[in-house]
Phi, psi and omega in degrees: 000138179287150177289136178283128185282342181265012179238129179276182183297342178264002181084013181262147179294144178210159174272130183291138176277110181254009185301329182271353181285148179283145173290133173221162175291129182240142178219140170217139175236138180223170182213146171227148177239134172247133176249136185211176175293145177305326180295326179293313179297322178297320177295320179298309185290334177277352183076025185259010180285132184304330183274358177113201184287101186296312183295320180296315181295317180294324178299313179296317179299319178297318178297314179298320179298317178300318182293338184247017183305318182297340177275343184260325184247115193306322186262009179279142176275147171289131185243145175277085185291134177273323178202151174222125175240136176227124180237136176240138179209148175297145178229104186069205184266349186219021179225155173238132175259129175246126177234139178236153173221125181235137180228146171198166170244110186197185182253019168210158190280171185244022180300314183295326178293319178294317178294322178294320178303313179294318182297313182292321176298318179296316178297327178291318175302313179302312182300318183285340185247356187297335179295334180252346183203088178282352182270008179302149179240128177259124175131156006282158172243125186210156175280128178267322185200148170213146176215160181098153177087179186294326184283352173082204187265137174235131177224121179277101184297315187289349182261001182284145181296000000 
């Protein structure tokens, strides 16, 4: 088993020192799925949700979430993000797919930022639609791809469209 980098020799949580690592181009892509009633998705796509444009609001929230990941997750470093993309699209008659892509050139990865972008966007969809569908399900949320850094490239084959 590999040693956990966020645990010190005494077993206490710590922030990893990444200062000596080389800057490399970093990329992470993540995805979240929301399941809802078909009527809810129809209202979203028709623009009939009482709180407004659900996808536009969730996209902005996801971008903001990626930028503030270090404030939400205790051991994350603040990163100089080069770009954050969040896309929402209907998936079948009762699901929404949220995909994020985060890029930076730095000495630590952007996986948590990509996952946070999807999570916050999904929570925003839920918040905007809960008045008509409290039974929505968020998940799974997963990393699709990451590149850059010492650990190399990761690609989740089974989650590709």
